[in-house]
C-alpha positions in Angstrom: -19.3 -53.4 -36.3 -20.5 -54.4 -32.9 -22.1 -51.5 -31.1 -21.2 -50.9 -27.4 -24.2 -50.2 -25.2 -23.9 -47.4 -22.7 -25.4 -48.5 -19.5 -26.9 -45.9 -17.2 -24.8 -45.3 -14.0 -26.3 -46.8 -10.9 -26.1 -45.5 -7.4 -23.1 -47.7 -6.7 -21.2 -46.3 -9.7 -21.9 -42.8 -8.5 -20.8 -43.5 -5.0 -17.6 -45.2 -6.3 -16.9 -42.3 -8.6 -17.2 -39.9 -5.8 -14.7 -41.9 -3.8 -12.3 -42.1 -6.8 -12.3 -38.4 -7.3 -9.5 -38.4 -4.7 -8.9 -37.1 -1.2 -8.2 -33.5 -2.3 -11.9 -32.5 -2.2 -12.3 -34.2 1.1 -9.2 -32.4 2.5 -10.5 -29.1 1.2 -13.8 -29.7 2.9 -12.2 -30.8 6.1 -10.0 -27.6 6.1 -13.1 -25.4 5.6 -15.0 -27.2 8.3 -12.3 -27.7 10.9 -10.4 -24.4 10.4 -7.1 -26.1 9.6 -4.6 -23.2 9.0 -2.7 -22.9 5.7 1.1 -22.3 5.6 0.5 -18.5 5.3 1.9 -17.0 8.6 2.9 -13.4 9.1 3.5 -14.3 12.7 2.4 -11.2 14.6 3.8 -11.1 18.1 0.7 -9.6 19.7 -3.0 -8.9 19.0 -4.3 -8.0 15.5 -7.5 -5.9 15.9 -8.1 -4.8 12.3 -7.6 -5.9 8.7 -8.3 -4.3 5.3 -7.5 -5.6 1.9 -6.5 -3.6 -1.2 -5.4 -5.5 -4.3 -2.5 -7.7 -3.3 -1.9 -5.9 0.0 -3.3 -6.7 3.4 -3.2 -3.9 6.0 -3.1 -4.9 9.6 -3.5 -3.0 12.9 -3.3 -3.9 16.5 -0.9 -4.0 19.4 1.9 -6.0 17.7 5.4 -4.7 17.4 6.6 -7.4 14.9 4.8 -8.9 11.9 5.7 -10.3 8.5 9.3 -10.8 9.6 9.9 -7.1 10.3 9.5 -4.6 13.2 6.2 -2.9 12.7 4.7 -0.9 15.5 0.9 -1.6 15.6 0.2 -1.0 11.9 1.7 -2.8 8.8 1.1 -3.6 5.2 1.6 -7.3 4.2 2.0 -9.1 0.9 -1.3 -11.0 0.7 0.4 -13.9 -1.0 3.5 -14.3 1.1 2.7 -12.7 4.4 5.9 -10.7 4.4 5.8 -7.0 5.5 6.2 -4.3 2.8 8.3 -1.1 3.2 5.2 0.8 4.3 5.7 1.7 8.0 3.7 4.4 9.7 4.7 3.4 13.2 1.8 4.2 15.5 2.7 4.8 19.2 -0.4 3.1 20.6 -3.0 0.6 19.4 -4.7 0.7 16.0 -8.3 -0.6 16.3 -9.7 -0.1 12.8 -8.6 0.2 9.2 -10.3 1.1 6.0 -9.1 1.5 2.4 -10.9 4.0 0.1 -9.4 4.7 -3.3 -5.7 5.6 -2.8 -6.1 6.3 0.9 -5.7 4.1 4.0 -7.5 5.3 7.1 -6.6 4.2 10.6 -8.4 4.6 13.9 -7.2 3.8 17.4 -5.7 5.1 20.6 -2.5 6.5 19.1 -1.4 10.1 19.5 1.4 10.0 17.0 1.7 8.1 13.7 4.1 8.5 10.7 6.1 10.9 13.0 3.3 13.4 13.3 0.7 14.2 16.0 -2.7 12.5 15.2 -5.3 11.9 17.9 -6.9 8.6 17.1 -7.5 9.1 13.4 -5.1 9.3 10.4 -5.0 9.0 6.7 -2.2 7.8 4.4 -1.2 7.3 0.8 -0.2 3.6 0.7 2.3 4.4 -2.0 4.0 7.4 -0.4 7.0 5.4 0.7 7.6 3.5 -2.5 8.7 4.1 -6.1 6.1 2.6 -8.5 7.6 2.2 -12.0 5.3 1.5 -15.0 6.1 -0.9 -17.8 7.6 -0.2 -20.2 9.8 2.6 -18.6 10.7 5.3 -21.1 13.2 7.2 -19.1 14.9 7.5 -15.8 13.5 9.9 -13.1 15.3 10.9 -9.9 13.6 12.8 -7.1 16.9 14.3 -5.9 15.9 16.6 -3.1 13.0 18.1 -1.1 14.2 20.8 1.3 14.0 22.2 3.8 11.9 19.4 5.3 10.1 20.3 7.6 9.6 23.7 6.1 8.2 27.0 7.5 7.9 28.6 4.0 9.3 27.8 0.6 10.2 24.2 -0.3 12.8 23.5 -2.9 11.9 20.5 -5.1 14.8 19.1 -7.1 14.6 16.4 -9.7 16.4 15.1 -12.8 15.2 13.6 -16.1 17.2 11.3 -18.4 15.4 12.7 -21.5 12.9 15.3 -22.5 9.3 14.5 -21.5 6.1 15.7 -19.9 6.4 16.3 -16.2 3.6 16.6 -13.6 4.5 17.8 -10.1 1.5 17.8 -7.7 1.0 18.5 -4.0 -1.7 16.6 -2.1 -3.0 16.9 1.5 -3.3 13.7 3.7 -7.0 13.3 2.5 -5.8 12.9 -1.1 -7.0 16.3 -2.2 -5.0 18.1 -4.8 -3.6 21.3 -3.3 -1.3 22.6 -6.0 0.3 21.6 -9.3 3.4 23.7 -9.8 4.5 21.8 -12.9 2.4 20.3 -15.7 4.4 20.6 -19.0 7.2 19.2 -21.1 10.6 19.7 -19.6 14.0 19.0 -21.2 16.5 16.4 -20.0 18.7 17.4 -17.1 18.4 18.8 -13.5 15.4 20.9 -12.5 14.4 23.0 -9.5 10.8 24.1 -8.6 9.9 26.3 -5.6 6.6 25.7 -3.9 5.3 27.8 -1.0 2.4 26.6 1.2 1.3 30.2 1.8 -1.9 30.3 4.0 -2.5 26.6 3.8 -2.7 24.7 7.0 0.2 23.1 8.9 0.8 19.4 8.7 1.8 16.7 6.2 1.7 17.0 2.5 2.6 14.6 -0.3 4.7 15.8 -3.2 4.2 13.6 -6.2 6.4 13.6 -9.3 5.2 11.9 -12.5 7.2 11.4 -15.7 7.4 8.8 -18.5 5.0 6.4 -16.8 6.7 6.6 -13.4 5.6 8.1 -10.2 7.7 9.1 -7.2 6.4 10.6 -4.0 7.9 12.2 -0.9 6.4 13.6 2.3 6.7 17.3 3.2 5.9 18.6 6.7 4.9 22.2 7.0 5.5 23.7 10.5 5.4 27.2 12.0 
């Protein structure tokens, strides 16, 4: 059989190969050099002063009142892939200058005096998941956080929930810094409706997060303690 000799590639071959690799590489380089924008466009209607990323979520702060296709006053959470606004909506009354994410908390700084419906002078901390239901997969049973009342409360809070089947339930209360304040329930409960009473006692006034966990699911509600 006739052997085929492999000739070494010369400079012309290399240069021709570089050209034949296509325009994609050239276009990518041009986008990086010239700053050509991609199609991602949350379209904020005013200044964005701060950004923070956590997983697939981009948090934005500034002076805008609309972003990601929704009304969001000066602070918002955006889907990092699509640019659309999530349901998270703290609603600051003045500008948000800075944002940071640490663990399960989102910290905001700015010139606001109220945020999330509560008085905060320039600094605030949030649970990013406090406004959403986060189901796990697979889901073993259905969980309903039926009631948290009175809210705001001056004393005892009635926490009502229902379980589709027997299972381990954990009911926890956190402050806005993410510290565990109380765990009224941490045991197996039968299927059906349940009521737990929690009393803040001598703890400070302000915002608390009541989190209910069962069968791989987690639900959370805000509870405001006032005088």
